[in-house]
Biotite code that builds the C-alpha atoms (Angstrom):
import biotite.structure as struc

atoms = struc.array([
    struc.Atom([60.834, 116.100, 167.391], chain_id="A", res_id=1, res_name="MET", atom_name="CA", element="C"),
    struc.Atom([57.237, 117.042, 166.791], chain_id="A", res_id=2, res_name="THR", atom_name="CA", element="C"),
    struc.Atom([56.003, 118.906, 163.732], chain_id="A", res_id=3, res_name="LYS", atom_name="CA", element="C"),
    struc.Atom([55.337, 122.022, 165.825], chain_id="A", res_id=4, res_name="THR", atom_name="CA", element="C"),
    struc.Atom([58.919, 122.043, 167.128], chain_id="A", res_id=5, res_name="ASN", atom_name="CA", element="C"),
    struc.Atom([60.295, 121.688, 163.605], chain_id="A", res_id=6, res_name="LYS", atom_name="CA", element="C"),
    struc.Atom([58.189, 124.602, 162.384], chain_id="A", res_id=7, res_name="ILE", atom_name="CA", element="C"),
    struc.Atom([59.254, 126.767, 165.328], chain_id="A", res_id=8, res_name="ALA", atom_name="CA", element="C"),
    struc.Atom([62.929, 125.937, 164.748], chain_id="A", res_id=9, res_name="LEU", atom_name="CA", element="C"),
    struc.Atom([62.641, 126.693, 161.025], chain_id="A", res_id=10, res_name="ALA", atom_name="CA", element="C"),
    struc.Atom([60.956, 130.032, 161.776], chain_id="A", res_id=11, res_name="ALA", atom_name="CA", element="C"),
    struc.Atom([63.717, 130.962, 164.226], chain_id="A", res_id=12, res_name="LEU", atom_name="CA", element="C"),
    struc.Atom([66.447, 130.090, 161.732], chain_id="A", res_id=13, res_name="VAL", atom_name="CA", element="C"),
    struc.Atom([64.729, 132.089, 158.982], chain_id="A", res_id=14, res_name="LEU", atom_name="CA", element="C"),
    struc.Atom([64.254, 135.064, 161.292], chain_id="A", res_id=15, res_name="ALA", atom_name="CA", element="C"),
    struc.Atom([67.939, 135.089, 162.223], chain_id="A", res_id=16, res_name="LEU", atom_name="CA", element="C"),
    struc.Atom([69.086, 134.506, 158.640], chain_id="A", res_id=17, res_name="ALA", atom_name="CA", element="C"),
    struc.Atom([66.921, 137.282, 157.196], chain_id="A", res_id=18, res_name="SER", atom_name="CA", element="C"),
    struc.Atom([68.587, 139.920, 159.383], chain_id="A", res_id=19, res_name="THR", atom_name="CA", element="C"),
    struc.Atom([71.970, 138.871, 158.020], chain_id="A", res_id=20, res_name="GLY", atom_name="CA", element="C"),
    struc.Atom([70.861, 139.616, 154.454], chain_id="A", res_id=21, res_name="PHE", atom_name="CA", element="C"),
    struc.Atom([69.684, 143.161, 155.233], chain_id="A", res_id=22, res_name="ALA", atom_name="CA", element="C"),
    struc.Atom([71.935, 145.640, 153.473], chain_id="A", res_id=23, res_name="GLN", atom_name="CA", element="C"),
    struc.Atom([73.087, 148.829, 155.112], chain_id="A", res_id=24, res_name="GLU", atom_name="CA", element="C"),
    struc.Atom([74.580, 151.970, 153.645], chain_id="A", res_id=25, res_name="ALA", atom_name="CA", element="C"),
    struc.Atom([78.345, 151.917, 153.152], chain_id="A", res_id=26, res_name="ALA", atom_name="CA", element="C"),
    struc.Atom([80.271, 153.481, 155.999], chain_id="A", res_id=27, res_name="THR", atom_name="CA", element="C"),
    struc.Atom([83.745, 154.925, 155.968], chain_id="A", res_id=28, res_name="THR", atom_name="CA", element="C"),
    struc.Atom([84.727, 153.376, 159.292], chain_id="A", res_id=29, res_name="THR", atom_name="CA", element="C"),
    struc.Atom([86.342, 149.969, 159.527], chain_id="A", res_id=30, res_name="ALA", atom_name="CA", element="C"),
    struc.Atom([83.928, 148.643, 162.164], chain_id="A", res_id=31, res_name="THR", atom_name="CA", element="C"),
    struc.Atom([81.478, 145.875, 161.371], chain_id="A", res_id=32, res_name="ASN", atom_name="CA", element="C"),
    struc.Atom([77.988, 146.514, 162.741], chain_id="A", res_id=33, res_name="SER", atom_name="CA", element="C"),
    struc.Atom([76.928, 142.900, 162.103], chain_id="A", res_id=34, res_name="ASN", atom_name="CA", element="C"),
    struc.Atom([79.614, 141.406, 164.328], chain_id="A", res_id=35, res_name="GLY", atom_name="CA", element="C"),
    struc.Atom([77.104, 140.036, 166.828], chain_id="A", res_id=36, res_name="GLY", atom_name="CA", element="C"),
    struc.Atom([75.012, 138.284, 164.182], chain_id="A", res_id=37, res_name="LEU", atom_name="CA", element="C"),
    struc.Atom([78.120, 136.841, 162.587], chain_id="A", res_id=38, res_name="ILE", atom_name="CA", element="C"),
    struc.Atom([79.209, 135.483, 165.977], chain_id="A", res_id=39, res_name="ALA", atom_name="CA", element="C"),
    struc.Atom([75.768, 133.907, 166.482], chain_id="A", res_id=40, res_name="VAL", atom_name="CA", element="C"),
    struc.Atom([75.955, 132.353, 163.020], chain_id="A", res_id=41, res_name="GLY", atom_name="CA", element="C"),
    struc.Atom([79.430, 130.975, 163.706], chain_id="A", res_id=42, res_name="ALA", atom_name="CA", element="C"),
    struc.Atom([78.261, 129.481, 166.993], chain_id="A", res_id=43, res_name="GLY", atom_name="CA", element="C"),
    struc.Atom([75.212, 127.940, 165.352], chain_id="A", res_id=44, res_name="LEU", atom_name="CA", element="C"),
    struc.Atom([77.333, 126.454, 162.561], chain_id="A", res_id=45, res_name="ALA", atom_name="CA", element="C"),
    struc.Atom([79.588, 124.662, 165.004], chain_id="A", res_id=46, res_name="LEU", atom_name="CA", element="C"),
    struc.Atom([77.019, 123.876, 167.694], chain_id="A", res_id=47, res_name="GLY", atom_name="CA", element="C"),
    struc.Atom([74.287, 122.451, 165.484], chain_id="A", res_id=48, res_name="LEU", atom_name="CA", element="C"),
    struc.Atom([76.824, 120.420, 163.547], chain_id="A", res_id=49, res_name="GLY", atom_name="CA", element="C"),
    struc.Atom([78.123, 118.923, 166.793], chain_id="A", res_id=50, res_name="ALA", atom_name="CA", element="C"),
    struc.Atom([74.614, 118.161, 168.070], chain_id="A", res_id=51, res_name="ILE", atom_name="CA", element="C"),
    struc.Atom([73.667, 116.471, 164.803], chain_id="A", res_id=52, res_name="GLY", atom_name="CA", element="C"),
    struc.Atom([76.836, 114.396, 164.857], chain_id="A", res_id=53, res_name="THR", atom_name="CA", element="C"),
    struc.Atom([76.234, 113.340, 168.446], chain_id="A", res_id=54, res_name="GLY", atom_name="CA", element="C"),
    struc.Atom([72.707, 112.187, 167.678], chain_id="A", res_id=55, res_name="LEU", atom_name="CA", element="C"),
    struc.Atom([73.820, 110.272, 164.589], chain_id="A", res_id=56, res_name="ALA", atom_name="CA", element="C"),
    struc.Atom([76.814, 108.642, 166.237], chain_id="A", res_id=57, res_name="GLN", atom_name="CA", element="C"),
    struc.Atom([74.748, 107.531, 169.194], chain_id="A", res_id=58, res_name="GLY", atom_name="CA", element="C"),
    struc.Atom([72.414, 105.512, 167.002], chain_id="A", res_id=59, res_name="ARG", atom_name="CA", element="C"),
    struc.Atom([75.148, 104.274, 164.697], chain_id="A", res_id=60, res_name="ILE", atom_name="CA", element="C"),
    struc.Atom([77.312, 103.249, 167.640], chain_id="A", res_id=61, res_name="GLY", atom_name="CA", element="C"),
    struc.Atom([74.533, 101.182, 169.170], chain_id="A", res_id=62, res_name="ALA", atom_name="CA", element="C"),
    struc.Atom([73.879, 99.436, 165.859], chain_id="A", res_id=63, res_name="ALA", atom_name="CA", element="C"),
    struc.Atom([77.605, 98.906, 165.277], chain_id="A", res_id=64, res_name="ALA", atom_name="CA", element="C"),
    struc.Atom([77.994, 97.279, 168.687], chain_id="A", res_id=65, res_name="ALA", atom_name="CA", element="C"),
    struc.Atom([75.193, 94.844, 167.857], chain_id="A", res_id=66, res_name="GLY", atom_name="CA", element="C"),
    struc.Atom([76.587, 93.988, 164.424], chain_id="A", res_id=67, res_name="VAL", atom_name="CA", element="C"),
    struc.Atom([80.103, 93.516, 165.790], chain_id="A", res_id=68, res_name="THR", atom_name="CA", element="C"),
    struc.Atom([78.806, 91.231, 168.545], chain_id="A", res_id=69, res_name="ALA", atom_name="CA", element="C"),
    struc.Atom([77.134, 89.005, 165.952], chain_id="A", res_id=70, res_name="GLU", atom_name="CA", element="C"),
    struc.Atom([79.889, 89.139, 163.301], chain_id="A", res_id=71, res_name="ASN", atom_name="CA", element="C"),
    struc.Atom([83.327, 90.407, 164.484], chain_id="A", res_id=72, res_name="PRO", atom_name="CA", element="C"),
    struc.Atom([84.569, 90.504, 160.886], chain_id="A", res_id=73, res_name="GLY", atom_name="CA", element="C"),
    struc.Atom([82.410, 93.570, 160.213], chain_id="A", res_id=74, res_name="ARG", atom_name="CA", element="C"),
    struc.Atom([84.241, 95.782, 162.746], chain_id="A", res_id=75, res_name="LEU", atom_name="CA", element="C"),
    struc.Atom([86.131, 97.742, 160.071], chain_id="A", res_id=76, res_name="GLY", atom_name="CA", element="C"),
    struc.Atom([82.990, 98.503, 158.099], chain_id="A", res_id=77, res_name="LEU", atom_name="CA", element="C"),
    struc.Atom([81.164, 99.591, 161.236], chain_id="A", res_id=78, res_name="MET", atom_name="CA", element="C"),
    struc.Atom([84.031, 101.922, 162.195], chain_id="A", res_id=79, res_name="LEU", atom_name="CA", element="C"),
    struc.Atom([83.772, 103.505, 158.748], chain_id="A", res_id=80, res_name="LEU", atom_name="CA", element="C"),
    struc.Atom([80.027, 104.080, 159.179], chain_id="A", res_id=81, res_name="TRP", atom_name="CA", element="C"),
    struc.Atom([80.710, 105.485, 162.646], chain_id="A", res_id=82, res_name="PHE", atom_name="CA", element="C"),
    struc.Atom([83.235, 108.023, 161.286], chain_id="A", res_id=83, res_name="ALA", atom_name="CA", element="C"),
    struc.Atom([81.120, 109.368, 158.401], chain_id="A", res_id=84, res_name="ILE", atom_name="CA", element="C"),
    struc.Atom([78.901, 111.702, 160.521], chain_id="A", res_id=85, res_name="PRO", atom_name="CA", element="C"),
    struc.Atom([82.050, 113.350, 161.879], chain_id="A", res_id=86, res_name="GLU", atom_name="CA", element="C"),
    struc.Atom([82.186, 115.313, 158.615], chain_id="A", res_id=87, res_name="THR", atom_name="CA", element="C"),
    struc.Atom([79.264, 117.390, 159.926], chain_id="A", res_id=88, res_name="LEU", atom_name="CA", element="C"),
    struc.Atom([81.480, 118.762, 162.677], chain_id="A", res_id=89, res_name="VAL", atom_name="CA", element="C"),
    struc.Atom([84.316, 119.364, 160.219], chain_id="A", res_id=90, res_name="ILE", atom_name="CA", element="C"),
    struc.Atom([82.004, 121.355, 157.920], chain_id="A", res_id=91, res_name="PHE", atom_name="CA", element="C"),
    struc.Atom([80.658, 123.270, 160.930], chain_id="A", res_id=92, res_name="GLY", atom_name="CA", element="C"),
    struc.Atom([84.208, 124.033, 162.045], chain_id="A", res_id=93, res_name="LEU", atom_name="CA", element="C"),
    struc.Atom([85.108, 125.319, 158.574], chain_id="A", res_id=94, res_name="VAL", atom_name="CA", element="C"),
    struc.Atom([82.019, 127.557, 158.609], chain_id="A", res_id=95, res_name="GLY", atom_name="CA", element="C"),
    struc.Atom([82.929, 128.730, 162.105], chain_id="A", res_id=96, res_name="PHE", atom_name="CA", element="C"),
    struc.Atom([86.417, 129.808, 161.024], chain_id="A", res_id=97, res_name="PHE", atom_name="CA", element="C"),
    struc.Atom([85.154, 131.462, 157.844], chain_id="A", res_id=98, res_name="ILE", atom_name="CA", element="C"),
    struc.Atom([82.580, 133.484, 159.772], chain_id="A", res_id=99, res_name="LEU", atom_name="CA", element="C"),
    struc.Atom([84.971, 134.247, 162.648], chain_id="A", res_id=100, res_name="SER", atom_name="CA", element="C"),
    struc.Atom([87.374, 135.899, 160.212], chain_id="A", res_id=101, res_name="GLY", atom_name="CA", element="C"),
    struc.Atom([84.672, 138.406, 159.215], chain_id="A", res_id=102, res_name="LYS", atom_name="CA", element="C"),
    struc.Atom([84.034, 139.791, 162.702], chain_id="A", res_id=103, res_name="ILE", atom_name="CA", element="C"),
])
């Protein structure tokens, strides 16, 4: 990812996040006017976590296959390293359910 792409992605995330912090006057109705932004945030939490995990596990899996081919005794350790990035998806899923409950 080039530096320009990183800057553009950061600007997009900040632009979307700043609208979520805008405060509106209290209403007496039970409807939530930020439901669409909350749904976008929930989708981003799960989707970006899954993309990051996929990228990490692809590289770790290739390295683990090479290490296991050279030393089969290291299979357990390599499986542990392969499972660690899965926590990104779990955290994204938790964020998804927390935000989905607020719609």
